[in-house]
mmCIF file of the C-alpha atoms, coordinates in Angstrom:
data_MODEL
# 
_entry.id   MODEL 
# 
loop_
_atom_site.group_PDB 
_atom_site.id 
_atom_site.type_symbol 
_atom_site.label_atom_id 
_atom_site.label_alt_id 
_atom_site.label_comp_id 
_atom_site.label_asym_id 
_atom_site.label_entity_id 
_atom_site.label_seq_id 
_atom_site.pdbx_PDB_ins_code 
_atom_site.Cartn_x 
_atom_site.Cartn_y 
_atom_site.Cartn_z 
_atom_site.occupancy 
_atom_site.B_iso_or_equiv 
_atom_site.pdbx_formal_charge 
_atom_site.auth_seq_id 
_atom_site.auth_comp_id 
_atom_site.auth_asym_id 
_atom_site.auth_atom_id 
_atom_site.pdbx_PDB_model_num 
ATOM 1  C CA . MET A 1 1  ? 18.100 91.512  85.012 1.00 0.00 ? 1  MET A CA 1 
ATOM 2  C CA . GLN A 1 2  ? 17.643 92.732  88.603 1.00 0.00 ? 2  GLN A CA 1 
ATOM 3  C CA . LYS A 1 3  ? 18.540 96.571  87.815 1.00 0.00 ? 3  LYS A CA 1 
ATOM 4  C CA . ILE A 1 4  ? 16.177 96.868  84.770 1.00 0.00 ? 4  ILE A CA 1 
ATOM 5  C CA . LYS A 1 5  ? 12.728 95.608  86.990 1.00 0.00 ? 5  LYS A CA 1 
ATOM 6  C CA . ASP A 1 6  ? 14.736 98.136  89.800 1.00 0.00 ? 6  ASP A CA 1 
ATOM 7  C CA . PHE A 1 7  ? 14.288 100.959 87.134 1.00 0.00 ? 7  PHE A CA 1 
ATOM 8  C CA . GLU A 1 8  ? 10.973 99.839  86.397 1.00 0.00 ? 8  GLU A CA 1 
ATOM 9  C CA . SER A 1 9  ? 9.922  99.689  90.020 1.00 0.00 ? 9  SER A CA 1 
ATOM 10 C CA . PHE A 1 10 ? 11.875 103.427 90.552 1.00 0.00 ? 10 PHE A CA 1 
ATOM 11 C CA . ALA A 1 11 ? 10.087 104.953 87.404 1.00 0.00 ? 11 ALA A CA 1 
ATOM 12 C CA . ALA A 1 12 ? 6.329  103.689 88.230 1.00 0.00 ? 12 ALA A CA 1 
ATOM 13 C CA . GLY A 1 13 ? 7.280  104.889 91.656 1.00 0.00 ? 13 GLY A CA 1 
ATOM 14 C CA . TYR A 1 14 ? 8.190  108.189 90.415 1.00 0.00 ? 14 TYR A CA 1 
ATOM 15 C CA . PHE A 1 15 ? 5.809  108.827 88.162 1.00 0.00 ? 15 PHE A CA 1 
ATOM 16 C CA . SER A 1 16 ? 2.746  107.629 90.491 1.00 0.00 ? 16 SER A CA 1 
ATOM 17 C CA . ALA A 1 17 ? 4.090  109.836 93.060 1.00 0.00 ? 17 ALA A CA 1 
ATOM 18 C CA . LEU A 1 18 ? 3.109  112.639 90.728 1.00 0.00 ? 18 LEU A CA 1 
ATOM 19 C CA . ARG A 1 19 ? -0.221 111.023 89.626 1.00 0.00 ? 19 ARG A CA 1 
ATOM 20 C CA . ILE A 1 20 ? 0.893  110.792 86.356 1.00 0.00 ? 20 ILE A CA 1 
ATOM 21 C CA . LYS A 1 21 ? -1.404 107.217 85.566 1.00 0.00 ? 21 LYS A CA 1 
ATOM 22 C CA . HIS A 1 22 ? -0.617 106.637 81.922 1.00 0.00 ? 22 HIS A CA 1 
ATOM 23 C CA . PRO A 1 23 ? 3.328  107.984 81.775 1.00 0.00 ? 23 PRO A CA 1 
ATOM 24 C CA . THR A 1 24 ? 4.031  109.079 77.881 1.00 0.00 ? 24 THR A CA 1 
ATOM 25 C CA . ALA A 1 25 ? 6.804  109.082 75.718 1.00 0.00 ? 25 ALA A CA 1 
ATOM 26 C CA . ASN A 1 26 ? 7.127  112.513 76.263 1.00 0.00 ? 26 ASN A CA 1 
ATOM 27 C CA . ASP A 1 27 ? 6.881  112.055 80.403 1.00 0.00 ? 27 ASP A CA 1 
ATOM 28 C CA . ILE A 1 28 ? 9.886  109.877 80.019 1.00 0.00 ? 28 ILE A CA 1 
ATOM 29 C CA . ARG A 1 29 ? 11.670 112.261 77.858 1.00 0.00 ? 29 ARG A CA 1 
ATOM 30 C CA . ASN A 1 30 ? 11.072 115.249 80.338 1.00 0.00 ? 30 ASN A CA 1 
ATOM 31 C CA . TYR A 1 31 ? 12.354 113.521 82.974 1.00 0.00 ? 31 TYR A CA 1 
ATOM 32 C CA . CYS A 1 32 ? 15.808 112.653 81.166 1.00 0.00 ? 32 CYS A CA 1 
ATOM 33 C CA . ILE A 1 33 ? 16.315 116.207 80.785 1.00 0.00 ? 33 ILE A CA 1 
ATOM 34 C CA . GLU A 1 34 ? 15.390 116.823 84.480 1.00 0.00 ? 34 GLU A CA 1 
ATOM 35 C CA . SER A 1 35 ? 17.983 114.042 85.820 1.00 0.00 ? 35 SER A CA 1 
ATOM 36 C CA . ARG A 1 36 ? 20.579 113.126 84.885 1.00 0.00 ? 36 ARG A CA 1 
ATOM 37 C CA . THR A 1 37 ? 20.458 109.825 86.952 1.00 0.00 ? 37 THR A CA 1 
ATOM 38 C CA . PHE A 1 38 ? 17.275 108.718 85.546 1.00 0.00 ? 38 PHE A CA 1 
ATOM 39 C CA . ALA A 1 39 ? 18.719 109.324 82.216 1.00 0.00 ? 39 ALA A CA 1 
ATOM 40 C CA . ALA A 1 40 ? 21.666 107.131 82.915 1.00 0.00 ? 40 ALA A CA 1 
ATOM 41 C CA . ALA A 1 41 ? 19.624 104.288 84.322 1.00 0.00 ? 41 ALA A CA 1 
ATOM 42 C CA . LEU A 1 42 ? 17.101 104.601 81.219 1.00 0.00 ? 42 LEU A CA 1 
ATOM 43 C CA . SER A 1 43 ? 19.918 104.258 79.286 1.00 0.00 ? 43 SER A CA 1 
ATOM 44 C CA . PHE A 1 44 ? 21.290 101.151 80.629 1.00 0.00 ? 44 PHE A CA 1 
ATOM 45 C CA . TYR A 1 45 ? 17.734 99.750  80.864 1.00 0.00 ? 45 TYR A CA 1 
ATOM 46 C CA . ALA A 1 46 ? 16.967 100.599 77.000 1.00 0.00 ? 46 ALA A CA 1 
ATOM 47 C CA . CYS A 1 47 ? 20.178 98.832  75.425 1.00 0.00 ? 47 CYS A CA 1 
ATOM 48 C CA . ASN A 1 48 ? 19.286 95.628  77.943 1.00 0.00 ? 48 ASN A CA 1 
ATOM 49 C CA . ASP A 1 49 ? 15.388 95.226  77.646 1.00 0.00 ? 49 ASP A CA 1 
ATOM 50 C CA . PRO A 1 50 ? 14.750 93.631  74.112 1.00 0.00 ? 50 PRO A CA 1 
ATOM 51 C CA . TYR A 1 51 ? 11.325 94.836  73.951 1.00 0.00 ? 51 TYR A CA 1 
ATOM 52 C CA . VAL A 1 52 ? 13.186 98.281  73.713 1.00 0.00 ? 52 VAL A CA 1 
ATOM 53 C CA . MET A 1 53 ? 15.827 97.174  71.655 1.00 0.00 ? 53 MET A CA 1 
ATOM 54 C CA . ALA A 1 54 ? 13.186 95.835  68.767 1.00 0.00 ? 54 ALA A CA 1 
ATOM 55 C CA . GLN A 1 55 ? 11.901 99.319  68.215 1.00 0.00 ? 55 GLN A CA 1 
ATOM 56 C CA . GLN A 1 56 ? 13.427 101.639 65.609 1.00 0.00 ? 56 GLN A CA 1 
ATOM 57 C CA . SER A 1 57 ? 13.215 105.361 65.985 1.00 0.00 ? 57 SER A CA 1 
ATOM 58 C CA . SER A 1 58 ? 13.942 107.007 69.571 1.00 0.00 ? 58 SER A CA 1 
ATOM 59 C CA . ASP A 1 59 ? 10.350 108.006 69.691 1.00 0.00 ? 59 ASP A CA 1 
ATOM 60 C CA . ALA A 1 60 ? 9.282  104.597 69.514 1.00 0.00 ? 60 ALA A CA 1 
ATOM 61 C CA . LYS A 1 61 ? 12.178 103.455 71.918 1.00 0.00 ? 61 LYS A CA 1 
ATOM 62 C CA . PHE A 1 62 ? 10.684 105.758 74.021 1.00 0.00 ? 62 PHE A CA 1 
ATOM 63 C CA . GLU A 1 63 ? 7.258  104.836 74.097 1.00 0.00 ? 63 GLU A CA 1 
ATOM 64 C CA . ALA A 1 64 ? 8.113  101.084 74.255 1.00 0.00 ? 64 ALA A CA 1 
ATOM 65 C CA . VAL A 1 65 ? 9.857  102.382 78.055 1.00 0.00 ? 65 VAL A CA 1 
ATOM 66 C CA . ALA A 1 66 ? 6.681  103.947 78.934 1.00 0.00 ? 66 ALA A CA 1 
ATOM 67 C CA . LYS A 1 67 ? 4.432  101.193 78.077 1.00 0.00 ? 67 LYS A CA 1 
ATOM 68 C CA . ASN A 1 68 ? 6.033  98.846  80.224 1.00 0.00 ? 68 ASN A CA 1 
ATOM 69 C CA . ILE A 1 69 ? 5.865  101.451 83.427 1.00 0.00 ? 69 ILE A CA 1 
ATOM 70 C CA . ARG A 1 70 ? 2.081  102.229 82.514 1.00 0.00 ? 70 ARG A CA 1 
ATOM 71 C CA . LYS A 1 71 ? 1.629  98.140  82.740 1.00 0.00 ? 71 LYS A CA 1 
ATOM 72 C CA . LEU A 1 72 ? 3.494  98.186  85.933 1.00 0.00 ? 72 LEU A CA 1 
ATOM 73 C CA . ILE A 1 73 ? 1.302  100.629 87.349 1.00 0.00 ? 73 ILE A CA 1 
ATOM 74 C CA . ARG A 1 74 ? -1.403 99.197  86.250 1.00 0.00 ? 74 ARG A CA 1 
ATOM 75 C CA . ASP A 1 75 ? -0.859 96.011  88.191 1.00 0.00 ? 75 ASP A CA 1 
# 
Protein backbone atom coordinates (compact mmCIF):
# COMPACT_ATOMS: atom_id res chain seq x y z
CA MET A 1 0.00 0.00 0.00
CA GLN A 2 3.05 2.26 -0.20
CA LYS A 3 1.99 3.45 -3.66
CA ILE A 4 -1.27 4.77 -2.22
CA LYS A 5 0.53 6.79 0.43
CA ASP A 6 2.95 8.05 -2.22
CA PHE A 7 0.05 9.21 -4.40
CA GLU A 8 -1.56 11.09 -1.53
CA SER A 9 1.76 12.77 -0.70
CA PHE A 10 2.41 13.62 -4.35
CA ALA A 11 -1.07 15.08 -4.86
CA ALA A 12 -0.93 17.04 -1.59
CA GLY A 13 2.45 18.47 -2.56
CA TYR A 14 1.21 19.38 -6.03
CA PHE A 15 -1.86 21.21 -4.78
CA SER A 16 0.10 22.91 -2.00
CA ALA A 17 2.59 24.17 -4.60
CA LEU A 18 -0.34 25.65 -6.52
CA ARG A 19 -1.50 27.22 -3.24
CA ILE A 20 -4.70 25.20 -3.33
CA LYS A 21 -5.36 24.41 0.32
CA HIS A 22 -8.79 22.93 -0.28
CA PRO A 23 -8.68 20.81 -3.48
CA THR A 24 -12.07 19.85 -4.85
CA ALA A 25 -13.30 17.08 -7.10
CA ASN A 26 -12.99 19.52 -10.03
CA ASP A 27 -9.33 20.17 -9.21
CA ILE A 28 -8.65 16.43 -9.24
CA ARG A 29 -10.58 15.95 -12.49
CA ASN A 30 -8.85 18.89 -14.22
CA TYR A 31 -5.37 17.69 -13.33
CA CYS A 32 -6.24 14.22 -14.64
CA ILE A 33 -7.00 15.83 -17.99
CA GLU A 34 -3.68 17.69 -17.96
CA SER A 35 -1.44 14.83 -16.85
CA ARG A 36 -1.65 11.25 -18.05
CA THR A 37 0.77 10.19 -15.32
CA PHE A 38 -1.43 11.71 -12.62
CA ALA A 39 -4.48 10.03 -14.15
CA ALA A 40 -2.75 6.63 -14.13
CA ALA A 41 -1.65 7.03 -10.50
CA LEU A 42 -5.14 8.18 -9.54
CA SER A 43 -6.66 5.16 -11.27
CA PHE A 44 -4.47 2.79 -9.25
CA TYR A 45 -5.22 4.72 -6.06
CA ALA A 46 -8.98 4.74 -6.65
CA CYS A 47 -9.01 0.99 -7.27
CA ASN A 48 -7.12 0.22 -4.06
CA ASP A 49 -8.34 2.69 -1.46
CA PRO A 50 -11.37 1.23 0.39
CA TYR A 51 -12.95 4.62 1.10
CA VAL A 52 -12.81 5.65 -2.55
CA MET A 53 -13.98 2.23 -3.78
CA ALA A 54 -17.06 2.45 -1.56
CA GLN A 55 -18.35 5.50 -3.42
CA GLN A 56 -21.02 4.86 -6.06
CA SER A 57 -20.61 7.61 -8.68
CA SER A 58 -17.48 8.95 -10.30
CA ASP A 59 -18.20 12.41 -8.86
CA ALA A 60 -18.34 10.91 -5.37
CA LYS A 61 -15.06 9.07 -6.02
CA PHE A 62 -13.32 12.30 -7.09
CA GLU A 63 -14.69 14.03 -3.99
CA ALA A 64 -13.45 11.17 -1.78
CA VAL A 65 -9.96 11.52 -3.26
CA ALA A 66 -10.08 15.28 -2.71
CA LYS A 67 -11.17 14.73 0.90
CA ASN A 68 -8.23 12.37 1.53
CA ILE A 69 -5.81 14.90 0.05
CA ARG A 70 -7.32 17.79 2.05
CA LYS A 71 -6.84 15.77 5.22
CA LEU A 72 -3.17 15.26 4.37
CA ILE A 73 -2.67 18.96 3.56
CA ARG A 74 -4.22 19.98 6.90
CA ASP A 75 -1.92 17.69 8.89
